[in-house]
N, C-alpha and C positions, 0 to 999 in steps of 0.2 A: 458541416457536411452530415446529412443522415439519409439513408435509403434514397440516395440520388436526388436529395434536396439541398439546396444552398440556403442556409437560414441567414438572414441579414435583419438588421434593425434600423431602418431609415429614420424612426423617430418621429414621423408626422402624425397627427392626431387620428387619421383614418388608416394609417399604415405603420404603425410603430414597429411590428414584427412582422416580416414576409419571407414566404418560401418560394424559391424558385427553382425551376428544373434545371439541374447542373449541365444537362447536355443541350438545351436550347435557349436558356435563359427566361422560358415562359414562366409566368406567374402561376402558382399553384393555389396559393391562398395567403390572405392578409389578415392581420389582427389590429385593430385600432387600439390606441393607448397613449402614453405619454411619450417624451422625448427620449433619445438614445442615451445609454450610458457607454462605459468604456470596456467592461468585462466582456469576454467571449462567452458564448452560449455553449452549454454542454449537453449531452443526451444520456440518459440512464433510466433504469428501472427503479421506480419510487413508489412504494405501496403497492405493488403489483402492476403500475402503470408504466409504460414506457413513454418517456415525456422529454420536451426540451425544456431546460432550466436556465434562466438568465435574469439579468437586470433591464429594466428601464431606467429613466431618469430619476424615479421616485420610489421604486419598489422592486422587489424580487419576485419572480413568478414562474410557473409551469405552464407549457403549452402542449396540446395534443399534437404529436407528431404528424398525424394523418390529416387533419383539418385545420389546425392552428386555433382551435379554441382554447381560451385560457381557463385552466384548470383551477388555479389558486392564485392569491396575491398575498405577499407578506411585506408590510410597512414596518420598519425598525422603529423602536422607540425614540431614538435620537435622531434628528433630522440633520441634512447638510453633507451626508457621505457623497463622494464622487462615484461609487460603485465602480471601482477600477479592478480590485482582485477577482480573479475568476472563481466561482464556486467549485467545489470539489466533491465528488461522489465518494462516500466511504461505508462500504458494506451496506448499501441501501439507504443510507442516511445522506444528510447534505451539510457539509461543512462550509460556513461563509465567513468571510472576514471584511472588515471595512474600519476607517480610521475614527469613527465616531461611536461605533457600537460593538467594537472588539471583535473576538472570534466565537462562533456560535455553531453548535450541532444540533441538527433538526431532525426529527423523525416524520413519518407520513402514517395517515390512516390507511384503511384498506381500500378506500376509494382513490388513493393516489394524492390526497390533499395534505398539505403540510400541516404539521402540529405546530401552532403559533408559540407555544411556549418551548424554548430550546430545552434539550435533555442534559446538556452541559455547556458552559460558557467560560470564557477568560477575558476579562475586560482590559488586560494589560498587553495582550497580544493584538495589535490594532494596525496594522499595515496600511498606509494609504493608497499604495500603487502596486506592490509587489505581491503576487500571488503566493500564498503558502504552499508548502510540499509536506505530504504525510508519508512518512517512513515507518513501517511496523505501526506501532501504536503512538508515535510521536509526530507533532505538528510543529514546523519550524517556519518562521516568516522573518521579514526584516522591515524595519519602519525607519520614516524619516527623522523621527524624535530621538532614536537611539540607533547605534550602529547595526545591531543585531538583536533579534528577539531573545536570544538567551545569553547569558555571560559565557557559556561554553563556546558559542560561536564566535564571540569577541575575542576569547583567548587564543583561538587558533591563529590570528593574526597579530602583528605588531600594532598596537593601538594608535602609534604615530604615523603609520603610513596610510591610514584611512582606506584600505583596501575593501571595506564595506562603507561605501560613501553615501551619496545622497539618494542613489537608486541602486537596486539589486534584484536580478531575476535569478531565482532558484529552481533548480531542477534536481531529481533525484541523484544525489552524489555529484551533480554540478552546480557550482556557484558562479554565474556571470556578474561581475561587479562592475559598475560605472558610476560616474558622478562629476558634477562640476568641480568639486573639490577632491575627488577620489581618484583612483587609478582607473585604467581602461583595461582590464584585465580579467582573463578567465581563471577561476580558481577550482581546483580539484580538492574536494574535501572528503574525508572519511568520516561517516557519521555512525558508525557501527557501535562505538563504545560510548562511555558516558560523557563524553565531550567531543567536539569536532576537532579533528586532526588535519592540519593543512598538508596535503601531499606535495602540490605543486602549484605554480602560477605562470602564467603566460600572458604577455603583453601582445594584443592582436591587431588593433587598430591606432591610429593617431586621432585623437579627439574622442568625444563621448558616445556611448552606445546606449541610447535610450529606447530603441526598438527592442521588442522581445527576442531573443534568440529561438531559433527553431531547430529542435532536436528531431531528426528523423533517422530512425535505425542507429547507427553508430557515427552518423554525420551531424556536427553541430555548426548551424549557419548562423553568421553574425553580421549585422550591418553597422558600419560607421558612417561618419559624415559624407564620405565620397567613395566607398568601397565595400563590397560584400566578401567576407572570408568563410571558407568551409574548413573546419578542423575534423579529423577522422580520430574518433575515440576508440582505443584499442583496450 
């Protein structure tokens, strides 16, 4: 949602990205392109230009908020990404992560176009579905191939209880963990030191939580197989 516009990605050739009036549902603009991806769109100021940033099935892109014109396209070197982790705005730069191309930080030129060569990258930090979080100057993520992106996070829990299982949704100071072989718990982690410290854990639902939790103010909404729960964070 931006400026009263609801941004959606139907993924059709003539309407890959579409803006709808949030009050009436009327179409405001559409942009042709590729099939839809899985990550959410974000809006931010990059290179002096306010733009929508997100994925289609093949590439990362930026769109003009006002008219939907595509400003730039970035196709990563390695193919086959599902494009599930959501991009993150970091001090005017863009942090992106994927399972086949790792984590990369991109800058922009004065026209708001992404610079194709990243200013920093970490190939080993390669989440396939979980969006990373940035806290201070550190980036944390979770991958399917290893329980957590850093040994410090893994040390925070007993390695035998699989608290970080097949899927993890991370929020600042909140780690929501679930998976077919893992727990169905919410973990509260203190990440202020040189390693994560487990403060508490709470079993919330029976069954797996694969939908992303929603954090609204001090309320955390979680959906299980047959229920929705709301936790008040103090």
